[in-house]
Steps between C-alpha positions, in 0.01 A plus 500: 500500500546839665635494854270725699418541867285732706453615857153625595459666840179610671461625857170572672611456862783677679618324815587817689234730352161325517312819412686521170324192364414491130261266319599441139875447498505122550246464218723723286798269548304182430325656201827623349650153542200343327519755217867421433423128475188548288623761251878532521607135486642482853507159666324498836820381666683805370268752668563551872225667702573660839207632700439644846713331771731346240573838340758639741766733368761227536289249307408740220854626449649150522259369234567799276878465535471132411326592175757770426781251559340253258484775239859606566607139442327493162222273627207734458349676199210676676454619858162631620445657842164619631448668837167602652505664842527838665755745369675749726800735513837489669765774519729518198841450658710486182364814333374340178147641523350838417339701785130445567289790373181451701359392834661435837833400343535804272869588456628162622631214291320168528557152365198300393458194719280194517354328804564131577290320758760562774509879457579660836595837638847562645513822696322757286552335159437163339757237595728455197514125567126475450416734213601460135652813349501564126879528514516142627285378212720694261811330640346159428371579152825662392668158522264353240668488157337673206440160338227436761173691467378655827137598561386647832143569620454722807146545627580735787503872567854610432537834669158606620599865471273728696289229664353571842428243769125506441555398139653173618216375714254407230130455555284186493436395143744756360840436339796542734828663394801269504723745682648529850639837607846510662474470881635851559527785253729690741747213524482464123607861452780468756657220297494706181830682541622664178701262282653498158242391246611231256307433181156357584466133424204276437422186692559313175785703351819334386842553653626547145418761240145477363486244222454584135202345331708253299769434762351197676214255471342597829134609477564761769438580863129566542335662801125510554387726785144514630496880517702818461728597787253765619203262504369204695451144376163367612439183695145434380226240440378366167208255478521448878868406480786730612785598267724790424318715245802510268567126526134415444470702180845398375418129535153549352644663190797264469263202498254661257778615266794258538666631183469868593817704520597655831415843359151374414460340843596814695254704290218254568579471871503878540167527317340231718620667820366835383162348411489341845562845658851426628733799481825301495687497169722192456847555361699291252873559482707320237878470523498727803818700547377803692220583735 
């Protein structure tokens, strides 16, 4: 029997930012958990779901590290992580990003970041103890050996390039972007002192050289993103029930076509989103080694 575990996270409510509330993220987490049990052979006990008040940064990172440690010890064949919440940006302090090309942060370097329920501002930026940076996720995933397959689903806005405040408010009955702007663009720029730029890395890239196709048995590091970096992921309603638009159509197609390849799934999900008049274009990255 394969040894597989999953962590599914969904956050609608933010303790320190009540106006940032979303609607579909908790359903996303529960629906992803149910999908893994129904179609991927996961035991219910092997799928942990963290939602709202339980989904603090400390809790999410602790649960993820526990899975990574199991994999590092040879006790895990498959690790799945799904995260539905707001995305945001934090200053790139180690110089591994390329400069933004649009919007308020043009010319600065920004790390993608993801919002736990305890997100809070510290001074003019997000408090690093309460926001999850993509570098931190990378540092966890890099400890997972290549013999363990890793699949990550992110239904958030990743950079929100060029968004204005009015775009974030949403209107009754309309989808809401899953993005929170940094608290202060001025403070963001002040932290972006010139630095040496190392080779960009992916959240899922390996610390070693990229593998050759026949080098290991690993199926690969797989990243599903709800939209491109210059787009928004929608928090929407389907049949009077809230979900992330990407998660909704991914689960719909995965259940209808359980034997579909990932390439077939991403094509069908994109087509469904387009038919439903959503502009976001989900991304599928296999064996990610660069951004």
